[in-house]
N, CA, C and O atoms as CSV, one atom per row, in Angstrom:
chain,resi,resn,atom,element,x,y,z
A,1,ALA,N,N,0.823,-1.191,0.000
A,1,ALA,CA,C,0.000,0.000,0.000
A,1,ALA,C,C,0.869,1.258,0.000
A,1,ALA,O,O,0.546,2.229,-0.683
A,2,ALA,N,N,1.951,1.251,0.747
A,2,ALA,CA,C,2.809,2.437,0.813
A,2,ALA,C,C,3.434,2.749,-0.539
A,2,ALA,O,O,3.664,3.915,-0.862
A,3,LEU,N,N,3.705,1.731,-1.322
A,3,LEU,CA,C,4.306,1.956,-2.633
A,3,LEU,C,C,3.276,2.384,-3.671
A,3,LEU,O,O,3.626,3.032,-4.658
A,4,GLU,N,N,2.018,2.032,-3.461
A,4,GLU,CA,C,0.964,2.388,-4.404
A,4,GLU,C,C,0.352,3.754,-4.124
A,4,GLU,O,O,-0.056,4.445,-5.057
A,5,ALA,N,N,0.281,4.154,-2.868
A,5,ALA,CA,C,-0.417,5.387,-2.496
A,5,ALA,C,C,0.047,6.611,-3.281
A,5,ALA,O,O,-0.803,7.329,-3.809
A,6,PRO,N,N,1.337,6.887,-3.388
A,6,PRO,CA,C,1.746,8.084,-4.134
A,6,PRO,C,C,1.385,8.038,-5.618
A,6,PRO,O,O,1.336,9.073,-6.283
A,7,ARG,N,N,1.137,6.859,-6.122
A,7,ARG,CA,C,0.824,6.710,-7.545
A,7,ARG,C,C,-0.662,6.825,-7.836
A,7,ARG,O,O,-1.039,7.201,-8.946
A,8,VAL,N,N,-1.532,6.508,-6.851
A,8,VAL,CA,C,-2.962,6.420,-7.154
A,8,VAL,C,C,-3.851,7.383,-6.376
A,8,VAL,O,O,-4.950,7.692,-6.837
A,9,LEU,N,N,-3.426,7.862,-5.231
A,9,LEU,CA,C,-4.277,8.750,-4.442
A,9,LEU,C,C,-4.272,10.165,-5.006
A,9,LEU,O,O,-3.229,10.693,-5.390
A,10,ASN,N,N,-5.455,10.765,-5.048
A,10,ASN,CA,C,-5.563,12.161,-5.448
A,10,ASN,C,C,-5.353,13.008,-4.201
A,10,ASN,O,O,-6.273,13.181,-3.401
A,11,LEU,N,N,-4.163,13.529,-4.039
A,11,LEU,CA,C,-3.821,14.291,-2.844
A,11,LEU,C,C,-3.884,15.793,-3.089
A,11,LEU,O,O,-3.384,16.577,-2.281
A,12,ASN,N,N,-4.489,16.195,-4.190
A,12,ASN,CA,C,-4.555,17.608,-4.539
A,12,ASN,C,C,-5.757,18.284,-3.885
A,12,ASN,O,O,-6.523,18.975,-4.557
A,13,CYS,N,N,-5.923,18.090,-2.586
A,13,CYS,CA,C,-7.067,18.648,-1.882
A,13,CYS,C,C,-6.640,19.529,-0.719
A,13,CYS,O,O,-7.467,19.874,0.125
A,14,SER,N,N,-5.402,19.888,-0.659
A,14,SER,CA,C,-4.881,20.657,0.458
A,14,SER,C,C,-4.110,21.859,-0.059
A,14,SER,O,O,-3.460,21.790,-1.102
A,15,LYS,N,N,-4.185,22.954,0.673
A,15,LYS,CA,C,-3.416,24.135,0.270
A,15,LYS,C,C,-1.917,23.889,0.391
A,15,LYS,O,O,-1.113,24.654,-0.140
A,16,TYR,N,N,-1.539,22.808,1.098
A,16,TYR,CA,C,-0.131,22.474,1.286
A,16,TYR,C,C,0.401,21.525,0.224
A,16,TYR,O,O,1.602,21.263,0.171
A,17,PHE,N,N,-0.468,21.016,-0.608
A,17,PHE,CA,C,-0.062,20.074,-1.648
A,17,PHE,C,C,0.747,20.802,-2.706
A,17,PHE,O,O,0.328,21.852,-3.194
A,18,SER,N,N,1.880,20.267,-3.058
A,18,SER,CA,C,2.772,20.953,-3.985
A,18,SER,C,C,2.796,20.335,-5.380
A,18,SER,O,O,3.574,20.772,-6.227
A,19,GLY,N,N,1.981,19.352,-5.631
A,19,GLY,CA,C,1.949,18.736,-6.946
A,19,GLY,C,C,2.087,17.231,-6.856
A,19,GLY,O,O,2.213,16.679,-5.762
A,20,PRO,N,N,2.066,16.565,-7.993
A,20,PRO,CA,C,2.154,15.100,-7.979
A,20,PRO,C,C,3.509,14.623,-7.467
A,20,PRO,O,O,4.521,15.312,-7.600
A,21,TYR,N,N,3.505,13.434,-6.881
A,21,TYR,CA,C,4.743,12.873,-6.339
A,21,TYR,C,C,5.731,12.526,-7.431
A,21,TYR,O,O,6.928,12.787,-7.305
A,22,GLY,N,N,5.230,11.940,-8.499
A,22,GLY,CA,C,6.124,11.533,-9.576
A,22,GLY,C,C,7.017,10.373,-9.156
A,22,GLY,O,O,6.681,9.597,-8.261
A,23,GLU,N,N,8.133,10.277,-9.807
A,23,GLU,CA,C,9.053,9.168,-9.580
A,23,GLU,C,C,10.096,9.458,-8.508
A,23,GLU,O,O,10.702,8.532,-7.969
A,24,ASP,N,N,10.309,10.716,-8.197
A,24,ASP,CA,C,11.353,11.100,-7.239
A,24,ASP,C,C,10.777,11.180,-5.836
A,24,ASP,O,O,10.425,12.259,-5.358
A,25,VAL,N,N,10.686,10.042,-5.187
A,25,VAL,CA,C,10.128,10.000,-3.838
A,25,VAL,C,C,11.121,9.337,-2.884
A,25,VAL,O,O,11.973,8.545,-3.286
A,26,LEU,N,N,10.980,9.684,-1.627
A,26,LEU,CA,C,11.770,9.075,-0.563
A,26,LEU,C,C,10.801,8.352,0.356
A,26,LEU,O,O,9.939,8.977,0.974
A,27,PHE,N,N,10.942,7.040,0.444
A,27,PHE,CA,C,10.114,6.248,1.346
A,27,PHE,C,C,10.853,6.089,2.664
A,27,PHE,O,O,12.061,5.852,2.680
A,28,ILE,N,N,10.133,6.220,3.764
A,28,ILE,CA,C,10.713,6.000,5.085
A,28,ILE,C,C,10.071,4.749,5.661
A,28,ILE,O,O,8.874,4.730,5.951
A,29,ALA,N,N,10.866,3.714,5.822
A,29,ALA,CA,C,10.405,2.456,6.413
A,29,ALA,C,C,10.757,2.495,7.897
A,29,ALA,O,O,11.897,2.780,8.265
A,30,ASN,N,N,9.780,2.208,8.738
A,30,ASN,CA,C,9.905,2.406,10.170
A,30,ASN,C,C,9.834,1.073,10.915
A,30,ASN,O,O,8.749,0.517,11.082
A,31,ASP,N,N,10.966,0.562,11.359
A,31,ASP,CA,C,11.083,-0.694,12.099
A,31,ASP,C,C,10.718,-1.907,11.247
A,31,ASP,O,O,10.395,-1.774,10.067
A,32,TRP,N,N,10.773,-3.088,11.858
A,32,TRP,CA,C,10.662,-4.337,11.111
A,32,TRP,C,C,9.329,-4.487,10.395
A,32,TRP,O,O,9.254,-5.189,9.386
A,33,HIS,N,N,8.277,-3.848,10.889
A,33,HIS,CA,C,6.951,-3.993,10.287
A,33,HIS,C,C,6.917,-3.519,8.837
A,33,HIS,O,O,6.108,-3.997,8.041
A,34,THR,N,N,7.790,-2.587,8.498
A,34,THR,CA,C,7.814,-2.031,7.140
A,34,THR,C,C,9.098,-2.386,6.393
A,34,THR,O,O,9.388,-1.811,5.343
A,35,ALA,N,N,9.845,-3.306,6.918
A,35,ALA,CA,C,11.160,-3.637,6.362
A,35,ALA,C,C,11.096,-4.292,4.984
A,35,ALA,O,O,12.112,-4.360,4.292
A,36,LEU,N,N,9.937,-4.770,4.576
A,36,LEU,CA,C,9.817,-5.373,3.249
A,36,LEU,C,C,9.750,-4.326,2.147
A,36,LEU,O,O,9.953,-4.647,0.976
A,37,LEU,N,N,9.470,-3.084,2.506
A,37,LEU,CA,C,9.288,-2.031,1.515
A,37,LEU,C,C,10.457,-1.918,0.532
A,37,LEU,O,O,10.212,-1.894,-0.674
A,38,PRO,N,N,11.703,-1.849,0.978
A,38,PRO,CA,C,12.778,-1.734,-0.019
A,38,PRO,C,C,12.891,-2.958,-0.929
A,38,PRO,O,O,13.279,-2.832,-2.090
A,39,CYS,N,N,12.560,-4.116,-0.419
A,39,CYS,CA,C,12.605,-5.338,-1.243
A,39,CYS,C,C,11.528,-5.294,-2.320
A,39,CYS,O,O,11.793,-5.601,-3.482
A,40,TYR,N,N,10.309,-4.912,-1.933
A,40,TYR,CA,C,9.226,-4.810,-2.908
A,40,TYR,C,C,9.471,-3.667,-3.888
A,40,TYR,O,O,9.156,-3.795,-5.071
A,41,LEU,N,N,10.025,-2.561,-3.419
A,41,LEU,CA,C,10.339,-1.448,-4.318
A,41,LEU,C,C,11.266,-1.928,-5.432
A,41,LEU,O,O,11.029,-1.642,-6.606
A,42,LYS,N,N,12.307,-2.649,-5.071
A,42,LYS,CA,C,13.279,-3.119,-6.066
A,42,LYS,C,C,12.709,-4.216,-6.959
A,42,LYS,O,O,12.871,-4.174,-8.179
A,43,SER,N,N,12.041,-5.198,-6.352
A,43,SER,CA,C,11.621,-6.376,-7.122
A,43,SER,C,C,10.339,-6.170,-7.915
A,43,SER,O,O,10.183,-6.762,-8.983
A,44,MET,N,N,9.417,-5.349,-7.422
A,44,MET,CA,C,8.117,-5.210,-8.080
A,44,MET,C,C,7.953,-3.898,-8.851
A,44,MET,O,O,7.103,-3.808,-9.737
A,45,TYR,N,N,8.733,-2.912,-8.535
A,45,TYR,CA,C,8.573,-1.610,-9.176
A,45,TYR,C,C,9.790,-1.234,-10.018
A,45,TYR,O,O,9.672,-1.055,-11.230
A,46,GLN,N,N,10.941,-1.115,-9.395
A,46,GLN,CA,C,12.124,-0.693,-10.143
A,46,GLN,C,C,12.499,-1.693,-11.225
A,46,GLN,O,O,13.053,-1.310,-12.255
A,47,SER,N,N,12.206,-2.960,-11.008
A,47,SER,CA,C,12.484,-3.970,-12.039
A,47,SER,C,C,11.604,-3.774,-13.273
A,47,SER,O,O,11.903,-4.308,-14.342
A,48,ARG,N,N,10.510,-3.000,-13.125
A,48,ARG,CA,C,9.603,-2.700,-14.241
A,48,ARG,C,C,9.717,-1.242,-14.695
A,48,ARG,O,O,8.884,-0.758,-15.462
A,49,GLY,N,N,10.757,-0.546,-14.214
A,49,GLY,CA,C,10.974,0.823,-14.643
A,49,GLY,C,C,10.166,1.867,-13.892
A,49,GLY,O,O,10.087,3.014,-14.332
A,50,ILE,N,N,9.567,1.496,-12.771
A,50,ILE,CA,C,8.751,2.415,-11.965
A,50,ILE,C,C,9.549,2.813,-10.730
A,50,ILE,O,O,10.238,1.983,-10.137
A,51,TYR,N,N,9.457,4.070,-10.348
A,51,TYR,CA,C,10.170,4.596,-9.170
A,51,TYR,C,C,11.681,4.412,-9.297
A,51,TYR,O,O,12.353,4.091,-8.317
A,52,MET,N,N,12.197,4.610,-10.465
A,52,MET,CA,C,13.626,4.375,-10.684
A,52,MET,C,C,14.517,5.288,-9.841
A,52,MET,O,O,15.644,4.913,-9.516
A,53,ASN,N,N,14.037,6.466,-9.486
A,53,ASN,CA,C,14.825,7.395,-8.678
A,53,ASN,C,C,14.443,7.363,-7.205
A,53,ASN,O,O,15.006,8.112,-6.407
A,54,ALA,N,N,13.502,6.515,-6.837
A,54,ALA,CA,C,13.045,6.452,-5.445
A,54,ALA,C,C,14.128,5.865,-4.547
A,54,ALA,O,O,14.918,5.020,-4.970
A,55,LYS,N,N,14.146,6.322,-3.324
A,55,LYS,CA,C,15.092,5.839,-2.316
A,55,LYS,C,C,14.317,5.432,-1.071
A,55,LYS,O,O,13.169,5.831,-0.879
A,56,VAL,N,N,14.970,4.623,-0.220
A,56,VAL,CA,C,14.365,4.180,1.036
A,56,VAL,C,C,15.323,4.468,2.182
A,56,VAL,O,O,16.504,4.126,2.130
A,57,VAL,N,N,14.791,5.102,3.215
A,57,VAL,CA,C,15.507,5.271,4.478
A,57,VAL,C,C,14.846,4.332,5.473
A,57,VAL,O,O,13.631,4.382,5.663
A,58,PHE,N,N,15.631,3.482,6.103
A,58,PHE,CA,C,15.110,2.547,7.109
A,58,PHE,C,C,15.428,3.107,8.490
A,58,PHE,O,O,16.587,3.366,8.813
A,59,CYS,N,N,14.398,3.289,9.297
A,59,CYS,CA,C,14.543,3.880,10.626
A,59,CYS,C,C,14.338,2.805,11.697
A,59,CYS,O,O,13.314,2.123,11.716
A,60,ILE,N,N,15.319,2.664,12.583
A,60,ILE,CA,C,15.252,1.675,13.662
A,60,ILE,C,C,14.946,2.381,14.976
A,60,ILE,O,O,15.693,3.251,15.425
A,61,HIS,N,N,13.822,1.984,15.586
A,61,HIS,CA,C,13.465,2.498,16.906
A,61,HIS,C,C,13.821,1.500,18.002
A,61,HIS,O,O,14.253,1.885,19.089
A,62,ASN,N,N,13.635,0.215,17.705
A,62,ASN,CA,C,13.867,-0.811,18.720
A,62,ASN,C,C,14.476,-2.039,18.049
A,62,ASN,O,O,13.776,-2.811,17.394
A,63,ILE,N,N,15.764,-2.208,18.217
A,63,ILE,CA,C,16.478,-3.305,17.558
A,63,ILE,C,C,16.099,-4.673,18.132
A,63,ILE,O,O,16.382,-5.701,17.518
A,64,ALA,N,N,15.462,-4.690,19.301
A,64,ALA,CA,C,15.092,-5.963,19.922
A,64,ALA,C,C,14.002,-6.687,19.137
A,64,ALA,O,O,13.951,-7.917,19.130
A,65,TYR,N,N,13.138,-5.932,18.483
A,65,TYR,CA,C,12.055,-6.534,17.705
A,65,TYR,C,C,12.444,-6.471,16.239
A,65,TYR,O,O,12.463,-5.400,15.632
A,66,GLN,N,N,12.756,-7.644,15.674
A,66,GLN,CA,C,13.338,-7.679,14.336
A,66,GLN,C,C,12.481,-8.380,13.294
A,66,GLN,O,O,12.832,-8.381,12.114
A,67,GLY,N,N,11.383,-8.968,13.696
A,67,GLY,CA,C,10.571,-9.698,12.737
A,67,GLY,C,C,11.249,-10.974,12.295
A,67,GLY,O,O,11.596,-11.135,11.125
A,68,ARG,N,N,11.437,-11.884,13.241
A,68,ARG,CA,C,12.089,-13.171,12.964
A,68,ARG,C,C,11.020,-14.235,12.736
A,68,ARG,O,O,10.094,-14.389,13.533
A,69,PHE,N,N,11.167,-14.959,11.639
A,69,PHE,CA,C,10.182,-15.975,11.288
A,69,PHE,C,C,10.894,-17.215,10.761
A,69,PHE,O,O,12.087,-17.179,10.456
A,70,ALA,N,N,10.155,-18.300,10.658
A,70,ALA,CA,C,10.707,-19.552,10.132
A,70,ALA,C,C,11.220,-19.338,8.710
A,70,ALA,O,O,10.623,-18.588,7.937
A,71,SER,N,N,12.306,-19.984,8.374
A,71,SER,CA,C,12.876,-19.863,7.022
A,71,SER,C,C,11.866,-20.217,5.944
A,71,SER,O,O,11.873,-19.627,4.864
A,72,SER,N,N,11.005,-21.169,6.233
A,72,SER,CA,C,10.002,-21.595,5.255
A,72,SER,C,C,9.002,-20.488,4.926
A,72,SER,O,O,8.336,-20.549,3.892
A,73,ASP,N,N,8.889,-19.486,5.785
A,73,ASP,CA,C,7.953,-18.383,5.543
A,73,ASP,C,C,8.414,-17.450,4.426
A,73,ASP,O,O,7.629,-16.628,3.951
A,74,PHE,N,N,9.664,-17.562,4.002
A,74,PHE,CA,C,10.149,-16.695,2.926
A,74,PHE,C,C,9.280,-16.823,1.682
A,74,PHE,O,O,9.022,-15.828,1.003
A,75,SER,N,N,8.830,-18.023,1.378
A,75,SER,CA,C,8.018,-18.235,0.173
A,75,SER,C,C,6.700,-17.461,0.222
A,75,SER,O,O,6.125,-17.160,-0.823
A,76,LEU,N,N,6.221,-17.139,1.410
A,76,LEU,CA,C,4.967,-16.390,1.557
A,76,LEU,C,C,5.122,-14.917,1.177
A,76,LEU,O,O,4.124,-14.226,0.970
A,77,LEU,N,N,6.343,-14.435,1.084
A,77,LEU,CA,C,6.594,-13.024,0.801
A,77,LEU,C,C,6.513,-12.677,-0.686
A,77,LEU,O,O,6.487,-11.501,-1.049
A,78,ASN,N,N,6.472,-13.697,-1.545
A,78,ASN,CA,C,6.415,-13.489,-2.998
A,78,ASN,C,C,7.564,-12.625,-3.510
A,78,ASN,O,O,7.373,-11.757,-4.363
A,79,LEU,N,N,8.734,-12.870,-2.988
A,79,LEU,CA,C,9.940,-12.180,-3.441
A,79,LEU,C,C,10.812,-13.157,-4.224
A,79,LEU,O,O,10.777,-14.359,-3.960
A,80,PRO,N,N,11.590,-12.664,-5.175
A,80,PRO,CA,C,12.513,-13.548,-5.900
A,80,PRO,C,C,13.543,-14.163,-4.952
A,80,PRO,O,O,13.890,-13.572,-3.929
A,81,ASP,N,N,14.018,-15.332,-5.298
A,81,ASP,CA,C,15.000,-16.036,-4.468
A,81,ASP,C,C,16.278,-15.233,-4.240
A,81,ASP,O,O,16.987,-15.475,-3.264
A,82,GLU,N,N,16.579,-14.293,-5.113
A,82,GLU,CA,C,17.800,-13.493,-4.955
A,82,GLU,C,C,17.801,-12.684,-3.654
A,82,GLU,O,O,18.851,-12.191,-3.240
A,83,TYR,N,N,16.651,-12.543,-3.010
A,83,TYR,CA,C,16.571,-11.795,-1.749
A,83,TYR,C,C,16.757,-12.676,-0.518
A,83,TYR,O,O,16.858,-12.158,0.594
A,84,LYS,N,N,16.803,-13.979,-0.688
A,84,LYS,CA,C,16.923,-14.887,0.461
A,84,LYS,C,C,18.104,-14.550,1.353
A,84,LYS,O,O,17.975,-14.575,2.577
A,85,SER,N,N,19.233,-14.240,0.777
A,85,SER,CA,C,20.420,-13.975,1.592
A,85,SER,C,C,20.260,-12.723,2.444
A,85,SER,O,O,20.862,-12.625,3.513
A,86,SER,N,N,19.464,-11.770,1.990
A,86,SER,CA,C,19.228,-10.567,2.791
A,86,SER,C,C,18.418,-10.879,4.044
A,86,SER,O,O,18.528,-10.171,5.045
A,87,PHE,N,N,17.616,-11.920,3.996
A,87,PHE,CA,C,16.766,-12.305,5.120
A,87,PHE,C,C,17.400,-13.362,6.016
A,87,PHE,O,O,17.023,-13.492,7.180
A,88,ASP,N,N,18.356,-14.115,5.486
A,88,ASP,CA,C,18.929,-15.264,6.193
A,88,ASP,C,C,19.540,-14.848,7.526
A,88,ASP,O,O,20.286,-13.872,7.606
A,89,PHE,N,N,19.210,-15.606,8.572
A,89,PHE,CA,C,19.592,-15.212,9.927
A,89,PHE,C,C,19.715,-16.450,10.804
A,89,PHE,O,O,18.835,-17.310,10.795
A,90,ILE,N,N,20.801,-16.541,11.559
A,90,ILE,CA,C,20.959,-17.612,12.545
A,90,ILE,C,C,20.600,-17.027,13.900
A,90,ILE,O,O,21.293,-16.148,14.411
A,91,ASP,N,N,19.525,-17.515,14.469
A,91,ASP,CA,C,19.015,-16.991,15.738
A,91,ASP,C,C,19.528,-17.833,16.894
A,91,ASP,O,O,19.348,-19.051,16.904
A,92,GLY,N,N,20.161,-17.201,17.859
A,92,GLY,CA,C,20.685,-17.901,19.024
A,92,GLY,C,C,19.687,-18.062,20.149
A,92,GLY,O,O,19.939,-18.788,21.110
A,93,TYR,N,N,18.535,-17.378,20.031
A,93,TYR,CA,C,17.520,-17.499,21.081
A,93,TYR,C,C,16.841,-18.863,21.018
A,93,TYR,O,O,16.568,-19.382,19.936
A,94,GLU,N,N,16.577,-19.427,22.168
A,94,GLU,CA,C,15.948,-20.751,22.246
A,94,GLU,C,C,14.475,-20.718,21.838
A,94,GLU,O,O,13.971,-21.695,21.283
A,95,LYS,N,N,13.780,-19.613,22.102
A,95,LYS,CA,C,12.336,-19.563,21.855
A,95,LYS,C,C,12.043,-18.621,20.700
A,95,LYS,O,O,12.703,-17.586,20.606
A,96,PRO,N,N,11.108,-18.908,19.826
A,96,PRO,CA,C,10.358,-20.155,19.823
A,96,PRO,C,C,11.190,-21.337,19.338
A,96,PRO,O,O,10.988,-22.458,19.805
A,97,VAL,N,N,12.113,-21.114,18.417
A,97,VAL,CA,C,12.976,-22.190,17.931
A,97,VAL,C,C,14.347,-21.592,17.627
A,97,VAL,O,O,14.449,-20.554,16.975
A,98,LYS,N,N,15.379,-22.244,18.097
A,98,LYS,CA,C,16.740,-21.797,17.833
A,98,LYS,C,C,17.165,-22.272,16.450
A,98,LYS,O,O,16.817,-23.378,16.038
A,99,GLY,N,N,17.911,-21.446,15.738
A,99,GLY,CA,C,18.445,-21.878,14.452
A,99,GLY,C,C,18.197,-20.896,13.325
A,99,GLY,O,O,17.999,-19.703,13.556
A,100,ARG,N,N,18.210,-21.411,12.096
A,100,ARG,CA,C,18.096,-20.578,10.895
A,100,ARG,C,C,16.668,-20.055,10.745
A,100,ARG,O,O,15.694,-20.799,10.857
A,101,LYS,N,N,16.579,-18.755,10.488
A,101,LYS,CA,C,15.291,-18.085,10.311
A,101,LYS,C,C,15.428,-17.022,9.231
A,101,LYS,O,O,16.498,-16.843,8.649
A,102,ILE,N,N,14.325,-16.318,8.970
A,102,ILE,CA,C,14.405,-15.096,8.184
A,102,ILE,C,C,14.221,-13.934,9.148
A,102,ILE,O,O,13.530,-14.050,10.160
A,103,ASN,N,N,14.845,-12.824,8.820
A,103,ASN,CA,C,14.830,-11.653,9.684
A,103,ASN,C,C,14.487,-10.437,8.821
A,103,ASN,O,O,15.290,-9.994,7.999
A,104,TRP,N,N,13.273,-9.906,9.027
A,104,TRP,CA,C,12.814,-8.785,8.217
A,104,TRP,C,C,13.679,-7.550,8.428
A,104,TRP,O,O,13.983,-6.837,7.472
A,105,MET,N,N,14.079,-7.290,9.675
A,105,MET,CA,C,14.871,-6.092,9.933
A,105,MET,C,C,16.220,-6.163,9.217
A,105,MET,O,O,16.693,-5.165,8.673
A,106,LYS,N,N,16.831,-7.337,9.221
A,106,LYS,CA,C,18.106,-7.495,8.516
A,106,LYS,C,C,17.933,-7.136,7.044
A,106,LYS,O,O,18.748,-6.408,6.478
A,107,ALA,N,N,16.877,-7.645,6.434
A,107,ALA,CA,C,16.629,-7.347,5.023
A,107,ALA,C,C,16.381,-5.858,4.815
A,107,ALA,O,O,16.871,-5.276,3.847
A,108,GLY,N,N,15.625,-5.243,5.714
A,108,GLY,CA,C,15.372,-3.808,5.602
A,108,GLY,C,C,16.652,-3.000,5.656
A,108,GLY,O,O,16.821,-2.041,4.904
A,109,ILE,N,N,17.545,-3.382,6.538
A,109,ILE,CA,C,18.834,-2.691,6.667
A,109,ILE,C,C,19.672,-2.868,5.401
A,109,ILE,O,O,20.219,-1.900,4.872
A,110,LEU,N,N,19.770,-4.098,4.923
A,110,LEU,CA,C,20.618,-4.386,3.765
A,110,LEU,C,C,20.079,-3.815,2.457
A,110,LEU,O,O,20.857,-3.405,1.596
A,111,GLU,N,N,18.768,-3.784,2.299
A,111,GLU,CA,C,18.180,-3.379,1.020
A,111,GLU,C,C,17.844,-1.893,0.937
A,111,GLU,O,O,17.540,-1.397,-0.148
A,112,SER,N,N,17.890,-1.171,2.056
A,112,SER,CA,C,17.595,0.267,2.048
A,112,SER,C,C,18.810,1.069,1.592
A,112,SER,O,O,19.941,0.583,1.611
A,113,ASP,N,N,18.550,2.291,1.188
A,113,ASP,CA,C,19.630,3.176,0.748
A,113,ASP,C,C,20.364,3.807,1.923
A,113,ASP,O,O,21.565,4.061,1.844
A,114,ARG,N,N,19.652,4.059,3.002
A,114,ARG,CA,C,20.243,4.632,4.213
A,114,ARG,C,C,19.530,4.043,5.420
A,114,ARG,O,O,18.380,3.612,5.332
A,115,VAL,N,N,20.239,4.031,6.563
A,115,VAL,CA,C,19.672,3.553,7.827
A,115,VAL,C,C,19.904,4.631,8.874
A,115,VAL,O,O,20.997,5.186,8.984
A,116,VAL,N,N,18.851,4.920,9.648
A,116,VAL,CA,C,18.962,5.865,10.757
A,116,VAL,C,C,18.397,5.209,12.008
A,116,VAL,O,O,17.585,4.287,11.925
A,117,THR,N,N,18.827,5.685,13.155
A,117,THR,CA,C,18.304,5.187,14.426
A,117,THR,C,C,17.831,6.361,15.260
A,117,THR,O,O,18.271,7.496,15.076
A,118,VAL,N,N,16.932,6.067,16.175
A,118,VAL,CA,C,16.460,7.101,17.112
A,118,VAL,C,C,16.601,6.603,18.527
A,118,VAL,O,O,16.261,7.317,19.470
């Protein structure tokens, strides 16, 4: 939704609106919940010539919550296999399961253009 909104919403209803977003946009992904944004931007949009100048800043508020899931869940993301290494993570925590997982925050950090913390 975040990648589609600037392309489809009519935001010309405010005195503060400065015109259409166009292709030159900066997306701000905020913590692990939005960490897939740079992956989808590259694989679903830029690969088709859309948002070619767009950039992503990934903002970390709490590094403790990283979005760790079973490795098998990668297939549910509908991303090309070339992104697997960005998600690959060896988790040392015993719960829920120790071992290889996917980590959304890791992918967000690796696939974004810049990373900031607060």
